[in-house]
N, C-alpha and C positions, 0 to 999 in steps of 0.2 A: 556238627554233633547232634548223632538224635537215638545212641542209646548205650549205654555203657552196663557192664558186666560189674558184677560183684562179690566177694570170697570173702568168706566168711562161716563162722561157724554156726555146728549144727547145735552148740550151748548158749545157752545164756551168760556163761564168764560168771566170775566174784561180783562184781559191781549191778549195777541196775546202769547205771552210766552207759552200758554199753547194749541193752536194749534198746534206749534212750532212742541215742547214736542212729545205727540202725534203723528206726522207725523215720528219724529224723534225716536221713540222707534219703530215704524212698519218699518221705512226703517231698522235698527238693526233688529230689527228679522226676517226680509227676506236675510238681509247681511252675518246670523249667523243659515240660511238655519233651521227653528224657525218656525213650523207653528202657527198663531194666529187666536186665537178664543177668539169674542168679539160678546156682546150683538145686531149684527144686526144689525143698525139701519147707513145710511147715511148723518146723519146729529152731531154736535157738533165734539166733541174731542172722537168721537165713530165713526165718519167717517173721518176724518182727521187717527187715529191710522191706519183704515181698508186701507185709500188712499194710506200712506204714506208706507207700507208694497207693497200695489199693486201693485208699482210706481217702488220700487225696486224688481221686479218677483216674491214676495214672495207668501206665499198659506196660503188665510185666506179663514175661516168659520165663518160666522155670522149666534149665533143660537136669534131671537125673538117669542117671545108669537105670537099668532098671532093679539089677540086683539091688540098690538104697529104693525103690519107690516105696517099699511098706518097712523096709527096716528106718529110715528114714523121715516116712510117714508125708511122704508127698505130698506138695497144697493144692488144695481142690479147687481152691478160685482164683486159683491165675488167670490171666487174659489168655494163657497158651502153655499147655507143659509138654514140653519135647522127651518122649524117653527114649532112652539111647543106650549099644548096650553093653562100654563100657569107660572106664576114667579118661581114656585118652579119648574117646567121642566124646564127650564130656564135654573138655575145656579146649577140645579141637570146634568141635559149636559155638561154646559162645567167644572165644578168639572170634571166630570168623561173623558171627553177630554185630559185636560191637566196638562198639568207633573210642574206644575209652575203658581203663580198667582201674576199680577202685578194692585196697582191703579195709577191711575194716580188721576186727577185730577176730581172731584163730589160733587156731592150732595148729600141727605139721600140715594139715592138706590143702589149709589157707595157705600157709607159708610155699606149699611146694605149687599149687596154682599158679598166686605170684610168683616165686621166682621161674616157671617156665618162662608166663609173657612175658618178664623183664627179660632174661637170657636171648631168649628170640627177639626182641628189641637193638639191642649189643650186637645179634649177629643183622641186621637191617631187616631181619623175616618179616615187620611192620613197623608203618611211624607212628603209632599212635599211640596217649599219653597214658600214665598210666601213674599212680598214686597212695597210698597211707590216706585214713582217719585216722590221725594217734586221735586218739579218746586217752581223757585222763592220763597222756604220755605211757600207752602201753606196747606203742612202737618209740620207744626212746632208744632202748637199747638195741634196738636195728637200726636204726639213721647213723647209731655212734661204729658199727659194726661196718656199714658200708663204708664210714669215713674211715676208719679201719684197714679197711681192703685196699681201700686208692692213696693211704698214707703209704704200704707194704709193696705199692706196684701189682698187687694182683688183678685189679678196677682200674682202665684207667679216668684218668682225672675228668675227663668231658662227661664220663658215666655216672657221676659222682651225683648228680644236680637231670638223670634222668628219670627217676624218684620223686615225684613232689609230695608235699609233704602239705596239712590240712591240719587244723580239729574243727576248721567249719566244715559241714557239707557245702555250700556256696559259694565261699572263697576257691574252695581245692577244686571246685565246676570252674570256676573260672578261671584259672591256673593253666586248664586241661584247655582251653581255648584260645587261652598264648603261648602254648607249646608248641620245640618249632625242635625236631628228634635229631642227635648227631650225627656227624657223617661214622658213618662204620670203621671200625676198625680193620685193615687187615697189615695180615704178615711177610705182603709179597712188595721186595727188593726190586728198585731200577739195577740197574748192573754200577753205573758212578754211586752208589749205596754200601755195596758192598764191599 
């Protein structure tokens, strides 16, 4: 692993623990010589994760669409800022650069980015680890939803463990290094199975 993409909110959230966790994740990435790639903003958890990494001497790549460059206040002090033309291009660029993906707390945009990467993994479009940093139980309901999906047979059992979860950045990254992607599900049946 050389580069980790982080999806997170452009807001600070209700608890100071969210900002602290974002800074800690950024610092941990830098200490482990992992490049941070993120949404390119200087505000909210996005700014905090970038600042945490840069303060610890890390390499940070921001990827931001041109229409959000001013609205989200693009970070002017990252190692590299890539301005793209759309949200789709932003996600594609982050996916191309990253060797793994972490979701910090965030809103619908964070979940949309995370679920696209999760879906791509289920389809076998990548074999990269993905996880959530479950700060103060923020993602407990999502973890329960994954369990409910698997229990109700809308998600294969082998995908239940595809999303790694931890409350500690270093422990989550250790799990990333041990991750092995499950085999891809197929709907093709051999003649003897019909």
